C-alpha positions in Angstrom: 86.4 102.5 84.9 85.8 100.3 87.7 82.7 98.5 88.7 82.2 96.5 91.8 79.5 93.7 92.0 78.5 90.9 94.6 79.1 87.5 93.0 76.5 85.7 95.3 77.2 82.3 93.8 81.1 82.5 94.2 80.8 84.2 97.7 82.9 87.0 96.4 82.9 90.8 95.4 84.5 91.2 92.1 85.9 94.4 90.9 85.9 95.1 87.3 88.2 97.1 85.2 87.3 97.4 81.4 85.0 94.5 81.6 87.3 92.1 83.2 87.6 90.8 86.9 90.6 92.7 88.2 90.4 91.8 91.9 88.1 89.9 94.2 87.3 90.0 98.0 86.4 86.5 99.2 83.8 86.2 102.0 81.6 83.7 103.8 78.2 84.3 105.4 77.4 82.2 108.5 75.1 82.5 111.4 74.4 86.3 110.7 78.3 87.1 110.2 80.0 88.2 107.0 83.6 86.8 107.4 85.9 88.9 105.0 88.5 86.3 104.0 91.0 87.3 101.2 91.7 89.8 98.4 92.9 88.5 95.3 94.2 90.7 92.4 95.0 90.0 89.0 98.8 90.6 88.5 97.9 93.0 85.5 95.7 95.1 87.8 97.9 95.2 91.0 98.5 98.7 92.2 95.2 100.2 91.2 93.9 100.4 94.9 91.0 98.1 94.2 91.1 96.5 97.8 89.9 99.7 99.3 86.5 99.8 97.3 86.0 96.0 97.4 86.2 96.2 101.3 84.0 99.4 101.4 81.3 97.6 99.3 81.3 94.5 101.3 81.0 96.4 104.6 78.2 98.6 103.1 76.5 95.3 102.0 77.0 93.7 105.4 75.4 97.0 107.1 72.5 96.9 104.7 71.9 93.1 105.3 72.3 93.8 109.2 75.3 91.3 109.4 78.0 91.6 111.9 81.6 91.4 110.1 84.5 89.4 111.2 87.6 91.0 109.1 90.1 88.2 108.7 91.6 90.0 105.7 94.4 92.5 106.7 92.8 95.1 104.1 89.4 94.7 105.8 91.1 95.1 109.4 92.6 98.3 108.1 89.5 99.7 106.8 87.6 98.6 110.0 89.9 100.2 112.5 90.7 103.3 110.6 87.0 104.1 110.1 85.0 104.0 113.4 81.3 103.8 111.5 82.8 100.3 110.3 84.0 99.2 113.7 80.4 99.1 114.8 79.8 96.2 112.4 82.4 94.0 114.3 80.9 92.3 117.2 82.0 93.7 120.6 83.4 90.7 121.9 85.7 90.2 118.8 87.0 93.5 118.6 90.1 93.2 120.6 91.0 89.9 118.9 91.1 91.6 115.4 92.4 95.1 116.8 95.5 93.1 118.2 96.4 91.6 114.9 95.8 94.8 113.1 98.2 96.5 115.6 100.9 93.9 115.0 100.4 94.0 111.1 101.1 97.9 111.5 104.1 97.5 113.5 105.3 95.2 110.8 104.7 97.6 108.1 106.3 100.4 110.2 109.4 98.3 110.5 109.6 97.5 107.0 109.3 101.1 106.0 112.2 102.0 108.4 114.5 99.2 106.7 113.8 100.9 103.3 116.2 103.5 102.6 115.9 105.6 99.5 118.9 105.1 97.2 119.7 109.1 97.2 119.8 109.1 101.1 122.5 106.5 101.1 124.5 108.4 98.5 123.9 111.7 100.4 124.9 110.4 103.7 128.1 108.8 102.3 128.8 112.1 100.5 128.4 114.0 103.9 130.7 111.6 105.7 133.2 111.9 103.1 133.0 115.7 103.2 133.4 115.7 107.2 136.7 113.9 106.9 
């Protein structure tokens, strides 16, 4: 079971799995803004999808405290721009700045996906070419 807590003293949200900190979202609060900086995951807990609930908790807390949000972390940008409710937390004058970097990250992710070819696809392609000869 996972639990997410705001660790005020360390300026981070911590995700606990089985009583241990498995991932953290670092933030900074300044001038009425919450800066979402970076997610760190323990190597033993990677792949559990802890980034999304950490970001959602931070965004909910920012909303509750009436803070504007600056999503410097890529996972935070993804959440903000995929959910219009969260986009309202980003100051209007900052949205294009963060949207551009999110769009560039999306293009980069798409390019990486295109480069990855499943092993079976390579073998099937080679077999079909050999059969056509």
